[in-house]
MARNU-560636 format. One record per residue (C-alpha): residue in one letter; residue number from 1; x, y, z. Coordinates in Angstrom, 1 decimal, m for minus. Layout:
! MARNU-560636
atom rest = A | nr = NUM | c1 = X | c2 = Y | c3 = Z;
...
This chain:
! MARNU-560636
atom rest = X | nr = 1 | c1 = m7.3 | c2 = 12.4 | c3 = 18.1;
atom rest = X | nr = 2 | c1 = m4.7 | c2 = 9.5 | c3 = 18.2;
atom rest = X | nr = 3 | c1 = m1.1 | c2 = 10.4 | c3 = 18.6;
atom rest = X | nr = 4 | c1 = 0.5 | c2 = 8.6 | c3 = 15.7;
atom rest = X | nr = 5 | c1 = 4.0 | c2 = 7.3 | c3 = 15.3;
atom rest = X | nr = 6 | c1 = 5.4 | c2 = 5.6 | c3 = 12.2;
atom rest = X | nr = 7 | c1 = 8.3 | c2 = 3.1 | c3 = 12.5;
atom rest = X | nr = 8 | c1 = 10.2 | c2 = 3.0 | c3 = 9.2;
atom rest = X | nr = 9 | c1 = 10.7 | c2 = 5.9 | c3 = 6.7;
atom rest = X | nr = 10 | c1 = 11.4 | c2 = 4.1 | c3 = 3.4;
atom rest = X | nr = 11 | c1 = 9.3 | c2 = 4.3 | c3 = 0.3;
atom rest = X | nr = 12 | c1 = 6.0 | c2 = 3.4 | c3 = 2.1;
atom rest = X | nr = 13 | c1 = 6.9 | c2 = 4.8 | c3 = 5.5;
atom rest = X | nr = 14 | c1 = 7.4 | c2 = 8.4 | c3 = 4.4;
atom rest = X | nr = 15 | c1 = 4.4 | c2 = 8.2 | c3 = 2.1;
atom rest = X | nr = 16 | c1 = 2.2 | c2 = 7.1 | c3 = 5.0;
atom rest = X | nr = 17 | c1 = 3.7 | c2 = 9.9 | c3 = 7.1;
atom rest = X | nr = 18 | c1 = 2.8 | c2 = 12.4 | c3 = 4.4;
atom rest = X | nr = 19 | c1 = m0.8 | c2 = 11.2 | c3 = 4.4;
atom rest = X | nr = 20 | c1 = m1.1 | c2 = 11.7 | c3 = 8.1;
atom rest = X | nr = 21 | c1 = 0.5 | c2 = 15.1 | c3 = 8.1;
atom rest = X | nr = 22 | c1 = m1.6 | c2 = 16.2 | c3 = 5.1;
atom rest = X | nr = 23 | c1 = m4.7 | c2 = 15.3 | c3 = 7.1;
atom rest = X | nr = 24 | c1 = m3.6 | c2 = 17.7 | c3 = 9.8;
atom rest = X | nr = 25 | c1 = m2.1 | c2 = 15.2 | c3 = 12.3;
atom rest = X | nr = 26 | c1 = 1.2 | c2 = 15.6 | c3 = 14.1;
atom rest = X | nr = 27 | c1 = 3.3 | c2 = 12.5 | c3 = 13.5;
atom rest = X | nr = 28 | c1 = 6.6 | c2 = 11.1 | c3 = 14.7;
atom rest = X | nr = 29 | c1 = 8.8 | c2 = 9.0 | c3 = 12.4;
atom rest = X | nr = 30 | c1 = 11.5 | c2 = 6.5 | c3 = 13.2;
atom rest = X | nr = 31 | c1 = 14.5 | c2 = 5.8 | c3 = 10.9;
atom rest = X | nr = 32 | c1 = 17.4 | c2 = 3.5 | c3 = 11.6;
atom rest = X | nr = 33 | c1 = 20.1 | c2 = 6.1 | c3 = 10.9;
atom rest = X | nr = 34 | c1 = 20.7 | c2 = 9.6 | c3 = 9.7;
atom rest = X | nr = 35 | c1 = 21.1 | c2 = 8.4 | c3 = 6.1;
atom rest = X | nr = 36 | c1 = 17.7 | c2 = 6.8 | c3 = 6.3;
atom rest = X | nr = 37 | c1 = 16.1 | c2 = 10.0 | c3 = 7.5;
atom rest = X | nr = 38 | c1 = 17.9 | c2 = 12.1 | c3 = 4.9;
atom rest = X | nr = 39 | c1 = 16.5 | c2 = 9.9 | c3 = 2.1;
atom rest = X | nr = 40 | c1 = 13.0 | c2 = 10.1 | c3 = 3.6;
atom rest = X | nr = 41 | c1 = 13.2 | c2 = 13.9 | c3 = 3.9;
atom rest = X | nr = 42 | c1 = 14.4 | c2 = 14.1 | c3 = 0.3;
atom rest = X | nr = 43 | c1 = 11.5 | c2 = 11.9 | c3 = m0.9;
atom rest = X | nr = 44 | c1 = 9.0 | c2 = 13.9 | c3 = 1.2;
atom rest = X | nr = 45 | c1 = 10.2 | c2 = 17.2 | c3 = m0.3;
atom rest = X | nr = 46 | c1 = 9.9 | c2 = 15.8 | c3 = m3.8;
atom rest = X | nr = 47 | c1 = 6.4 | c2 = 14.6 | c3 = m3.2;
atom rest = X | nr = 48 | c1 = 5.3 | c2 = 17.9 | c3 = m1.6;
atom rest = X | nr = 49 | c1 = 6.7 | c2 = 19.7 | c3 = m4.6;
atom rest = X | nr = 50 | c1 = 4.8 | c2 = 17.6 | c3 = m7.1;
atom rest = X | nr = 51 | c1 = 1.6 | c2 = 17.7 | c3 = m5.2;
atom rest = X | nr = 52 | c1 = 1.7 | c2 = 21.5 | c3 = m4.8;
atom rest = X | nr = 53 | c1 = 2.6 | c2 = 22.0 | c3 = m8.5;
atom rest = X | nr = 54 | c1 = m0.5 | c2 = 19.9 | c3 = m9.3;
atom rest = X | nr = 55 | c1 = m2.8 | c2 = 22.0 | c3 = m7.2;
atom rest = X | nr = 56 | c1 = m3.5 | c2 = 19.6 | c3 = m4.3;
atom rest = X | nr = 57 | c1 = m2.3 | c2 = 22.4 | c3 = m2.0;
atom rest = X | nr = 58 | c1 = m0.2 | c2 = 25.5 | c3 = m2.2;
atom rest = X | nr = 59 | c1 = 3.4 | c2 = 26.0 | c3 = m1.1;
atom rest = X | nr = 60 | c1 = 2.4 | c2 = 27.5 | c3 = 2.2;
atom rest = X | nr = 61 | c1 = 0.4 | c2 = 24.4 | c3 = 3.1;
atom rest = X | nr = 62 | c1 = 3.3 | c2 = 22.2 | c3 = 1.9;
atom rest = X | nr = 63 | c1 = 5.5 | c2 = 23.9 | c3 = 4.5;
atom rest = X | nr = 64 | c1 = 2.8 | c2 = 23.4 | c3 = 7.2;
atom rest = X | nr = 65 | c1 = 2.5 | c2 = 19.7 | c3 = 6.3;
atom rest = X | nr = 66 | c1 = 6.3 | c2 = 19.3 | c3 = 6.7;
atom rest = X | nr = 67 | c1 = 6.2 | c2 = 21.1 | c3 = 10.0;
atom rest = X | nr = 68 | c1 = 3.8 | c2 = 18.5 | c3 = 11.4;
atom rest = X | nr = 69 | c1 = 6.5 | c2 = 15.7 | c3 = 11.0;
atom rest = X | nr = 70 | c1 = 9.1 | c2 = 15.0 | c3 = 13.5;
atom rest = X | nr = 71 | c1 = 12.0 | c2 = 12.6 | c3 = 12.5;
atom rest = X | nr = 72 | c1 = 14.2 | c2 = 10.7 | c3 = 14.8;
atom rest = X | nr = 73 | c1 = 16.6 | c2 = 7.8 | c3 = 15.0;
atom rest = X | nr = 74 | c1 = 15.6 | c2 = 7.2 | c3 = 18.6;
atom rest = X | nr = 75 | c1 = 12.8 | c2 = 4.5 | c3 = 18.9;
atom rest = X | nr = 76 | c1 = 12.1 | c2 = 5.5 | c3 = 22.5;
atom rest = X | nr = 77 | c1 = 11.6 | c2 = 9.2 | c3 = 21.5;
atom rest = X | nr = 78 | c1 = 9.3 | c2 = 8.3 | c3 = 18.6;
atom rest = X | nr = 79 | c1 = 7.0 | c2 = 6.0 | c3 = 20.6;
atom rest = X | nr = 80 | c1 = 6.9 | c2 = 8.2 | c3 = 23.7;
atom rest = X | nr = 81 | c1 = 3.3 | c2 = 9.4 | c3 = 24.2;
atom rest = X | nr = 82 | c1 = 2.1 | c2 = 7.5 | c3 = 21.1;
atom rest = X | nr = 83 | c1 = m1.4 | c2 = 5.9 | c3 = 21.1;
atom rest = X | nr = 84 | c1 = m1.3 | c2 = 4.5 | c3 = 17.6;
atom rest = X | nr = 85 | c1 = 1.9 | c2 = 3.0 | c3 = 16.1;
atom rest = X | nr = 86 | c1 = 2.2 | c2 = 1.9 | c3 = 12.5;
atom rest = X | nr = 87 | c1 = 5.2 | c2 = m0.4 | c3 = 11.8;
atom rest = X | nr = 88 | c1 = 6.5 | c2 = m0.1 | c3 = 8.2;
atom rest = X | nr = 89 | c1 = 9.8 | c2 = m2.0 | c3 = 8.4;
atom rest = X | nr = 90 | c1 = 11.0 | c2 = m4.6 | c3 = 5.9;
atom rest = X | nr = 91 | c1 = 8.9 | c2 = m7.7 | c3 = 5.2;
atom rest = X | nr = 92 | c1 = 11.0 | c2 = m10.1 | c3 = 7.3;
atom rest = X | nr = 93 | c1 = 8.9 | c2 = m12.0 | c3 = 9.8;
atom rest = X | nr = 94 | c1 = 11.5 | c2 = m12.3 | c3 = 12.6;
atom rest = X | nr = 95 | c1 = 12.5 | c2 = m8.7 | c3 = 12.2;
atom rest = X | nr = 96 | c1 = 8.9 | c2 = m7.6 | c3 = 12.7;
atom rest = X | nr = 97 | c1 = 8.4 | c2 = m9.9 | c3 = 15.7;
atom rest = X | nr = 98 | c1 = 11.5 | c2 = m8.5 | c3 = 17.3;
atom rest = X | nr = 99 | c1 = 10.2 | c2 = m5.0 | c3 = 16.9;
atom rest = X | nr = 100 | c1 = 6.9 | c2 = m5.9 | c3 = 18.6;
atom rest = X | nr = 101 | c1 = 8.8 | c2 = m7.4 | c3 = 21.5;
atom rest = X | nr = 102 | c1 = 10.7 | c2 = m4.1 | c3 = 21.9;
atom rest = X | nr = 103 | c1 = 7.5 | c2 = m2.0 | c3 = 21.6;
atom rest = X | nr = 104 | c1 = 5.6 | c2 = m4.0 | c3 = 24.2;
atom rest = X | nr = 105 | c1 = 8.3 | c2 = m3.2 | c3 = 26.7;
atom rest = X | nr = 106 | c1 = 8.1 | c2 = 0.5 | c3 = 25.9;
atom rest = X | nr = 107 | c1 = 4.4 | c2 = 1.3 | c3 = 25.6;
atom rest = X | nr = 108 | c1 = 1.3 | c2 = 0.7 | c3 = 27.7;
atom rest = X | nr = 109 | c1 = m1.3 | c2 = m1.9 | c3 = 27.0;
atom rest = X | nr = 110 | c1 = m3.7 | c2 = 0.5 | c3 = 25.4;
atom rest = X | nr = 111 | c1 = m1.4 | c2 = 1.5 | c3 = 22.5;
atom rest = X | nr = 112 | c1 = m2.4 | c2 = 0.1 | c3 = 19.2;
atom rest = X | nr = 113 | c1 = 0.3 | c2 = m1.6 | c3 = 17.2;
atom rest = X | nr = 114 | c1 = m0.5 | c2 = m1.8 | c3 = 13.5;
atom rest = X | nr = 115 | c1 = 1.6 | c2 = m3.4 | c3 = 10.7;
atom rest = X | nr = 116 | c1 = 1.8 | c2 = m2.3 | c3 = 7.0;
atom rest = X | nr = 117 | c1 = 2.7 | c2 = m5.8 | c3 = 6.0;
atom rest = X | nr = 118 | c1 = 1.5 | c2 = m6.6 | c3 = 2.5;
atom rest = X | nr = 119 | c1 = 0.9 | c2 = m10.3 | c3 = 3.1;
atom rest = X | nr = 120 | c1 = 1.7 | c2 = m11.8 | c3 = 6.5;
atom rest = X | nr = 121 | c1 = m1.3 | c2 = m12.9 | c3 = 8.5;
atom rest = X | nr = 122 | c1 = m1.8 | c2 = m10.8 | c3 = 11.6;
atom rest = X | nr = 123 | c1 = m2.1 | c2 = m13.9 | c3 = 13.8;
atom rest = X | nr = 124 | c1 = 1.3 | c2 = m15.0 | c3 = 12.6;
atom rest = X | nr = 125 | c1 = 2.9 | c2 = m11.6 | c3 = 13.3;
atom rest = X | nr = 126 | c1 = 1.3 | c2 = m11.4 | c3 = 16.7;
atom rest = X | nr = 127 | c1 = 1.8 | c2 = m14.9 | c3 = 17.9;
atom rest = X | nr = 128 | c1 = 4.6 | c2 = m14.0 | c3 = 20.4;
atom rest = X | nr = 129 | c1 = 2.9 | c2 = m10.7 | c3 = 21.6;
atom rest = X | nr = 130 | c1 = 1.7 | c2 = m10.4 | c3 = 25.2;
atom rest = X | nr = 131 | c1 = m1.3 | c2 = m8.4 | c3 = 24.1;
atom rest = X | nr = 132 | c1 = m2.3 | c2 = m9.6 | c3 = 20.6;
atom rest = X | nr = 133 | c1 = m5.8 | c2 = m8.1 | c3 = 21.1;
atom rest = X | nr = 134 | c1 = m4.3 | c2 = m4.6 | c3 = 20.3;
atom rest = X | nr = 135 | c1 = m2.5 | c2 = m5.7 | c3 = 17.1;
atom rest = X | nr = 136 | c1 = m4.0 | c2 = m5.2 | c3 = 13.6;
atom rest = X | nr = 137 | c1 = m2.8 | c2 = m5.0 | c3 = 10.0;
atom rest = X | nr = 138 | c1 = m3.3 | c2 = m1.7 | c3 = 8.1;
atom rest = X | nr = 139 | c1 = m2.0 | c2 = m2.4 | c3 = 4.6;
atom rest = X | nr = 140 | c1 = m1.5 | c2 = 0.8 | c3 = 2.6;
atom rest = X | nr = 141 | c1 = m0.9 | c2 = 0.7 | c3 = m1.1;
atom rest = X | nr = 142 | c1 = 2.1 | c2 = 2.2 | c3 = m2.9;
atom rest = X | nr = 143 | c1 = 2.3 | c2 = 5.2 | c3 = m3.3;
atom rest = X | nr = 144 | c1 = 0.7 | c2 = 5.5 | c3 = 0.1;
atom rest = X | nr = 145 | c1 = 0.1 | c2 = 9.3 | c3 = m0.1;
atom rest = X | nr = 146 | c1 = m1.9 | c2 = 9.0 | c3 = m3.4;
atom rest = X | nr = 147 | c1 = m3.8 | c2 = 5.7 | c3 = m3.2;
atom rest = X | nr = 148 | c1 = m6.8 | c2 = 5.9 | c3 = m0.9;
atom rest = X | nr = 149 | c1 = m7.2 | c2 = 2.1 | c3 = m0.2;
atom rest = X | nr = 150 | c1 = m6.0 | c2 = 0.6 | c3 = 3.1;
atom rest = X | nr = 151 | c1 = m6.8 | c2 = m3.0 | c3 = 4.0;
atom rest = X | nr = 152 | c1 = m7.6 | c2 = m3.5 | c3 = 7.6;
atom rest = X | nr = 153 | c1 = m7.1 | c2 = m7.1 | c3 = 8.7;
atom rest = X | nr = 154 | c1 = m7.8 | c2 = m8.4 | c3 = 12.2;
atom rest = X | nr = 155 | c1 = m6.0 | c2 = m11.4 | c3 = 13.6;
atom rest = X | nr = 156 | c1 = m7.5 | c2 = m14.3 | c3 = 15.7;
atom rest = X | nr = 157 | c1 = m7.2 | c2 = m12.2 | c3 = 18.9;
atom rest = X | nr = 158 | c1 = m7.7 | c2 = m8.7 | c3 = 17.6;
atom rest = X | nr = 159 | c1 = m10.6 | c2 = m7.1 | c3 = 19.5;
atom rest = X | nr = 160 | c1 = m13.3 | c2 = m4.9 | c3 = 18.1;
atom rest = X | nr = 161 | c1 = m12.1 | c2 = m1.8 | c3 = 19.9;
atom rest = X | nr = 162 | c1 = m8.7 | c2 = m2.1 | c3 = 18.1;
atom rest = X | nr = 163 | c1 = m10.5 | c2 = m2.4 | c3 = 14.7;
atom rest = X | nr = 164 | c1 = m12.7 | c2 = 0.6 | c3 = 15.4;
atom rest = X | nr = 165 | c1 = m9.7 | c2 = 2.8 | c3 = 16.4;
atom rest = X | nr = 166 | c1 = m7.8 | c2 = 1.7 | c3 = 13.3;
atom rest = X | nr = 167 | c1 = m10.7 | c2 = 2.6 | c3 = 11.0;
atom rest = X | nr = 168 | c1 = m11.1 | c2 = 5.9 | c3 = 12.8;
atom rest = X | nr = 169 | c1 = m7.4 | c2 = 6.7 | c3 = 12.3;
atom rest = X | nr = 170 | c1 = m7.6 | c2 = 5.9 | c3 = 8.6;
atom rest = X | nr = 171 | c1 = m10.8 | c2 = 7.8 | c3 = 8.0;
atom rest = X | nr = 172 | c1 = m9.0 | c2 = 10.7 | c3 = 9.7;
atom rest = X | nr = 173 | c1 = m6.2 | c2 = 10.4 | c3 = 7.2;
atom rest = X | nr = 174 | c1 = m8.8 | c2 = 10.7 | c3 = 4.4;
atom rest = X | nr = 175 | c1 = m8.2 | c2 = 7.1 | c3 = 3.3;
atom rest = X | nr = 176 | c1 = m10.7 | c2 = 4.4 | c3 = 2.1;
atom rest = X | nr = 177 | c1 = m10.3 | c2 = 1.6 | c3 = 4.6;
atom rest = X | nr = 178 | c1 = m11.8 | c2 = m1.8 | c3 = 3.9;
atom rest = X | nr = 179 | c1 = m12.2 | c2 = m4.5 | c3 = 6.6;
atom rest = X | nr = 180 | c1 = m11.4 | c2 = m8.1 | c3 = 6.0;
atom rest = X | nr = 181 | c1 = m13.7 | c2 = m10.4 | c3 = 8.0;
atom rest = X | nr = 182 | c1 = m11.1 | c2 = m13.2 | c3 = 7.9;
atom rest = X | nr = 183 | c1 = m7.3 | c2 = m13.2 | c3 = 7.5;
atom rest = X | nr = 184 | c1 = m5.7 | c2 = m14.9 | c3 = 4.5;
atom rest = X | nr = 185 | c1 = m2.3 | c2 = m14.5 | c3 = 2.7;
atom rest = X | nr = 186 | c1 = m2.2 | c2 = m11.5 | c3 = 0.4;
atom rest = X | nr = 187 | c1 = m5.5 | c2 = m10.1 | c3 = 1.7;
atom rest = X | nr = 188 | c1 = m7.8 | c2 = m8.9 | c3 = m1.0;
atom rest = X | nr = 189 | c1 = m5.9 | c2 = m6.5 | c3 = m3.2;
atom rest = X | nr = 190 | c1 = m2.8 | c2 = m8.6 | c3 = m3.8;
atom rest = X | nr = 191 | c1 = m4.8 | c2 = m11.8 | c3 = m4.4;
atom rest = X | nr = 192 | c1 = m6.7 | c2 = m10.0 | c3 = m7.2;
atom rest = X | nr = 193 | c1 = m3.5 | c2 = m8.3 | c3 = m8.5;
atom rest = X | nr = 194 | c1 = m1.5 | c2 = m11.6 | c3 = m8.6;
atom rest = X | nr = 195 | c1 = m4.4 | c2 = m13.5 | c3 = m10.2;
atom rest = X | nr = 196 | c1 = m4.1 | c2 = m11.1 | c3 = m13.1;
atom rest = X | nr = 197 | c1 = m0.3 | c2 = m11.3 | c3 = m13.0;
atom rest = X | nr = 198 | c1 = m0.3 | c2 = m15.1 | c3 = m13.0;
atom rest = X | nr = 199 | c1 = m2.5 | c2 = m15.2 | c3 = m16.2;
atom rest = X | nr = 200 | c1 = m0.3 | c2 = m12.5 | c3 = m17.8;
atom rest = X | nr = 201 | c1 = 2.8 | c2 = m14.6 | c3 = m17.2;
atom rest = X | nr = 202 | c1 = 1.1 | c2 = m17.7 | c3 = m18.6;
atom rest = X | nr = 203 | c1 = 0.1 | c2 = m15.8 | c3 = m21.8;
atom rest = X | nr = 204 | c1 = 3.7 | c2 = m14.5 | c3 = m22.2;
atom rest = X | nr = 205 | c1 = 5.3 | c2 = m17.9 | c3 = m21.5;
atom rest = X | nr = 206 | c1 = 2.9 | c2 = m19.5 | c3 = m24.0;
atom rest = X | nr = 207 | c1 = 3.7 | c2 = m17.1 | c3 = m26.7;
atom rest = X | nr = 208 | c1 = 0.1 | c2 = m15.9 | c3 = m27.1;
atom rest = X | nr = 209 | c1 = 1.2 | c2 = m12.3 | c3 = m27.6;
atom rest = X | nr = 210 | c1 = 4.0 | c2 = m9.9 | c3 = m26.9;
atom rest = X | nr = 211 | c1 = 4.5 | c2 = m8.3 | c3 = m23.5;
atom rest = X | nr = 212 | c1 = 3.4 | c2 = m4.9 | c3 = m25.0;
atom rest = X | nr = 213 | c1 = 0.1 | c2 = m6.3 | c3 = m26.3;
atom rest = X | nr = 214 | c1 = m0.6 | c2 = m8.2 | c3 = m23.1;
atom rest = X | nr = 215 | c1 = m0.2 | c2 = m5.0 | c3 = m21.1;
atom rest = X | nr = 216 | c1 = m2.2 | c2 = m3.1 | c3 = m23.7;
atom rest = X | nr = 217 | c1 = m5.1 | c2 = m5.6 | c3 = m23.3;
atom rest = X | nr = 218 | c1 = m5.4 | c2 = m4.3 | c3 = m19.7;
atom rest = X | nr = 219 | c1 = m4.6 | c2 = m0.6 | c3 = m20.0;
atom rest = X | nr = 220 | c1 = m6.9 | c2 = m0.1 | c3 = m23.0;
atom rest = X | nr = 221 | c1 = m9.8 | c2 = m2.2 | c3 = m21.8;
atom rest = X | nr = 222 | c1 = m10.5 | c2 = m3.4 | c3 = m18.2;
atom rest = X | nr = 223 | c1 = m8.0 | c2 = m0.8 | c3 = m16.9;
atom rest = X | nr = 224 | c1 = m10.2 | c2 = 2.0 | c3 = m18.2;
atom rest = X | nr = 225 | c1 = m13.3 | c2 = 0.9 | c3 = m16.3;
atom rest = X | nr = 226 | c1 = m11.8 | c2 = m0.5 | c3 = m13.1;
atom rest = X | nr = 227 | c1 = m11.5 | c2 = 3.0 | c3 = m11.5;
atom rest = X | nr = 228 | c1 = m15.3 | c2 = 3.1 | c3 = m11.7;
atom rest = X | nr = 229 | c1 = m16.5 | c2 = m0.5 | c3 = m11.3;
atom rest = X | nr = 230 | c1 = m14.8 | c2 = m3.4 | c3 = m9.6;
atom rest = X | nr = 231 | c1 = m15.1 | c2 = m7.0 | c3 = m10.8;
atom rest = X | nr = 232 | c1 = m18.3 | c2 = m7.8 | c3 = m9.1;
atom rest = X | nr = 233 | c1 = m20.1 | c2 = m4.6 | c3 = m10.1;
atom rest = X | nr = 234 | c1 = m18.8 | c2 = m5.0 | c3 = m13.6;
atom rest = X | nr = 235 | c1 = m20.4 | c2 = m8.4 | c3 = m13.7;
atom rest = X | nr = 236 | c1 = m23.7 | c2 = m7.0 | c3 = m12.5;
atom rest = X | nr = 237 | c1 = m23.6 | c2 = m4.4 | c3 = m15.3;
atom rest = X | nr = 238 | c1 = m22.7 | c2 = m7.0 | c3 = m18.0;
atom rest = X | nr = 239 | c1 = m25.2 | c2 = m9.5 | c3 = m16.8;
atom rest = X | nr = 240 | c1 = m24.6 | c2 = m12.3 | c3 = m14.3;
atom rest = X | nr = 241 | c1 = m26.0 | c2 = m14.9 | c3 = m16.7;
atom rest = X | nr = 242 | c1 = m23.3 | c2 = m14.0 | c3 = m19.2;
atom rest = X | nr = 243 | c1 = m20.5 | c2 = m13.8 | c3 = m16.6;
atom rest = X | nr = 244 | c1 = m21.6 | c2 = m17.2 | c3 = m15.2;
atom rest = X | nr = 245 | c1 = m21.6 | c2 = m18.9 | c3 = m18.6;
atom rest = X | nr = 246 | c1 = m18.1 | c2 = m17.5 | c3 = m19.4;
atom rest = X | nr = 247 | c1 = m16.8 | c2 = m18.5 | c3 = m16.0;
atom rest = X | nr = 248 | c1 = m18.1 | c2 = m22.1 | c3 = m16.5;
atom rest = X | nr = 249 | c1 = m16.1 | c2 = m22.6 | c3 = m19.7;
atom rest = X | nr = 250 | c1 = m13.1 | c2 = m20.3 | c3 = m19.2;
atom rest = X | nr = 251 | c1 = m12.0 | c2 = m21.2 | c3 = m15.7;
atom rest = X | nr = 252 | c1 = m10.9 | c2 = m24.7 | c3 = m16.7;
atom rest = X | nr = 253 | c1 = m8.4 | c2 = m23.1 | c3 = m19.2;
atom rest = X | nr = 254 | c1 = m7.0 | c2 = m20.4 | c3 = m16.9;
atom rest = X | nr = 255 | c1 = m3.5 | c2 = m20.8 | c3 = m15.5;
atom rest = X | nr = 256 | c1 = m3.2 | c2 = m22.8 | c3 = m12.3;
atom rest = X | nr = 257 | c1 = 0.6 | c2 = m22.3 | c3 = m12.0;
atom rest = X | nr = 258 | c1 = 1.9 | c2 = m22.6 | c3 = m8.4;
atom rest = X | nr = 259 | c1 = 5.2 | c2 = m20.8 | c3 = m9.1;
atom rest = X | nr = 260 | c1 = 6.5 | c2 = m17.9 | c3 = m11.1;
atom rest = X | nr = 261 | c1 = 6.5 | c2 = m18.3 | c3 = m14.8;
atom rest = X | nr = 262 | c1 = 9.5 | c2 = m19.3 | c3 = m17.0;
atom rest = X | nr = 263 | c1 = 10.2 | c2 = m15.8 | c3 = m18.3;
atom rest = X | nr = 264 | c1 = 9.9 | c2 = m14.2 | c3 = m14.9;
atom rest = X | nr = 265 | c1 = 12.1 | c2 = m16.8 | c3 = m13.2;
atom rest = X | nr = 266 | c1 = 14.8 | c2 = m16.4 | c3 = m15.9;
atom rest = X | nr = 267 | c1 = 14.8 | c2 = m12.6 | c3 = m15.5;
atom rest = X | nr = 268 | c1 = 15.2 | c2 = m12.9 | c3 = m11.7;
atom rest = X | nr = 269 | c1 = 18.0 | c2 = m15.5 | c3 = m12.1;
atom rest = X | nr = 270 | c1 = 19.8 | c2 = m13.0 | c3 = m14.4;
atom rest = X | nr = 271 | c1 = 19.2 | c2 = m10.3 | c3 = m11.7;
atom rest = X | nr = 272 | c1 = 17.1 | c2 = m8.2 | c3 = m14.1;
atom rest = X | nr = 273 | c1 = 14.7 | c2 = m6.8 | c3 = m11.5;
atom rest = X | nr = 274 | c1 = 12.9 | c2 = m4.1 | c3 = m13.6;
atom rest = X | nr = 275 | c1 = 12.9 | c2 = m0.3 | c3 = m12.9;
atom rest = X | nr = 276 | c1 = 15.0 | c2 = m0.7 | c3 = m9.8;
atom rest = X | nr = 277 | c1 = 18.1 | c2 = m1.8 | c3 = m11.8;
atom rest = X | nr = 278 | c1 = 17.4 | c2 = m0.9 | c3 = m15.4;
atom rest = X | nr = 279 | c1 = 15.9 | c2 = m4.0 | c3 = m17.0;
atom rest = X | nr = 280 | c1 = 13.1 | c2 = m6.5 | c3 = m16.4;
atom rest = X | nr = 281 | c1 = 10.3 | c2 = m7.4 | c3 = m18.8;
atom rest = X | nr = 282 | c1 = 11.2 | c2 = m3.9 | c3 = m20.3;
atom rest = X | nr = 283 | c1 = 14.3 | c2 = m1.8 | c3 = m20.6;
atom rest = X | nr = 284 | c1 = 14.3 | c2 = 1.0 | c3 = m18.0;
atom rest = X | nr = 285 | c1 = 16.7 | c2 = 3.7 | c3 = m19.1;
atom rest = X | nr = 286 | c1 = 16.6 | c2 = 6.7 | c3 = m16.7;
atom rest = X | nr = 287 | c1 = 14.6 | c2 = 8.8 | c3 = m19.2;
atom rest = X | nr = 288 | c1 = 12.0 | c2 = 6.0 | c3 = m19.6;
atom rest = X | nr = 289 | c1 = 11.8 | c2 = 5.4 | c3 = m15.9;
atom rest = X | nr = 290 | c1 = 11.2 | c2 = 9.1 | c3 = m15.2;
atom rest = X | nr = 291 | c1 = 8.6 | c2 = 9.4 | c3 = m17.9;
atom rest = X | nr = 292 | c1 = 6.5 | c2 = 6.4 | c3 = m16.9;
atom rest = X | nr = 293 | c1 = 6.7 | c2 = 7.1 | c3 = m13.2;
atom rest = X | nr = 294 | c1 = 5.6 | c2 = 10.7 | c3 = m13.8;
atom rest = X | nr = 295 | c1 = 2.7 | c2 = 9.6 | c3 = m16.0;
atom rest = X | nr = 296 | c1 = 1.5 | c2 = 7.2 | c3 = m13.3;
atom rest = X | nr = 297 | c1 = 1.9 | c2 = 9.9 | c3 = m10.6;
atom rest = X | nr = 298 | c1 = m0.1 | c2 = 12.3 | c3 = m12.7;
atom rest = X | nr = 299 | c1 = m2.9 | c2 = 9.8 | c3 = m13.2;
atom rest = X | nr = 300 | c1 = m3.1 | c2 = 9.0 | c3 = m9.5;
atom rest = X | nr = 301 | c1 = m3.2 | c2 = 12.7 | c3 = m8.7;
atom rest = X | nr = 302 | c1 = m6.0 | c2 = 13.2 | c3 = m11.2;
atom rest = X | nr = 303 | c1 = m8.1 | c2 = 10.5 | c3 = m9.5;
atom rest = X | nr = 304 | c1 = m7.2 | c2 = 11.9 | c3 = m6.1;
atom rest = X | nr = 305 | c1 = m8.5 | c2 = 15.3 | c3 = m7.1;
atom rest = X | nr = 306 | c1 = m11.8 | c2 = 13.8 | c3 = m8.2;
atom rest = X | nr = 307 | c1 = m12.0 | c2 = 12.0 | c3 = m4.8;
atom rest = X | nr = 308 | c1 = m11.4 | c2 = 15.3 | c3 = m3.0;
atom rest = X | nr = 309 | c1 = m14.0 | c2 = 17.0 | c3 = m5.1;
atom rest = X | nr = 310 | c1 = m16.6 | c2 = 14.3 | c3 = m4.4;
atom rest = X | nr = 311 | c1 = m15.9 | c2 = 14.5 | c3 = m0.7;
atom rest = X | nr = 312 | c1 = m16.3 | c2 = 18.3 | c3 = m0.7;
atom rest = X | nr = 313 | c1 = m19.6 | c2 = 18.1 | c3 = m2.7;
atom rest = X | nr = 314 | c1 = m21.1 | c2 = 15.1 | c3 = m1.1;
atom rest = X | nr = 315 | c1 = m19.5 | c2 = 14.9 | c3 = 2.3;
atom rest = X | nr = 316 | c1 = m18.2 | c2 = 11.4 | c3 = 1.6;
């Protein structure tokens, strides 16, 4: 079993830590200061409470999970003895590169260095590394402890052994890793997500429908079947002749915007960032925020329970 260390304990960092510890792995976690660690511990406790209340495990196991996690503000202490490091620091290219320089001075050549970046190409991140062959992207999805998908992206110099070890680590964390055969911005998930988001923005900017109805068009239709069939399998089920014909006349009319839409740009200029500060496309009063976030969490837990049941029954 790999000895895992996580660098960064923010929203994604402590969620990934929880996934590893839940799978029975001992894990070390690095935070930049005591306040950072306090926030992570608070978030961890809240998640463990919700998960135990929803029957994913009992309170005794929750304490055991927490006991497998070691927090520290010492980078040297966290990476000492590690064989697999996952970097989960802010999405700032130079900040990440600087971290890799530090790590390569602190660990041996066999240690895997993985990044949770959501969009940077691995070759770009590793371009100044001495050993880019041991670098790989492992992109977890938020919330990392509830969503199974992890995108594994190899760079120009990433070797097969690195990819194999990354996949093994992720399977060991009970995740669903997928491997990209080539690197590209946004990987797979974000390219699909933002294609939908671009069209949604265009529909709103064009006054085709209200924001509520545009969202409802997803949540009450394709959103209902996407948990079972992705876009390519959905096309198979609907008939490729039909999907091809619709593609041929509809693609010409879809948005080809190269930048954020008018409404989104205006909201950002007005510093209306959504749930994080109370207003975006929607109003986010504390009560509304708590309700919607709880509903999403409950839905994700429901799917995760089904995944766990399937694994228990079918062994996969």
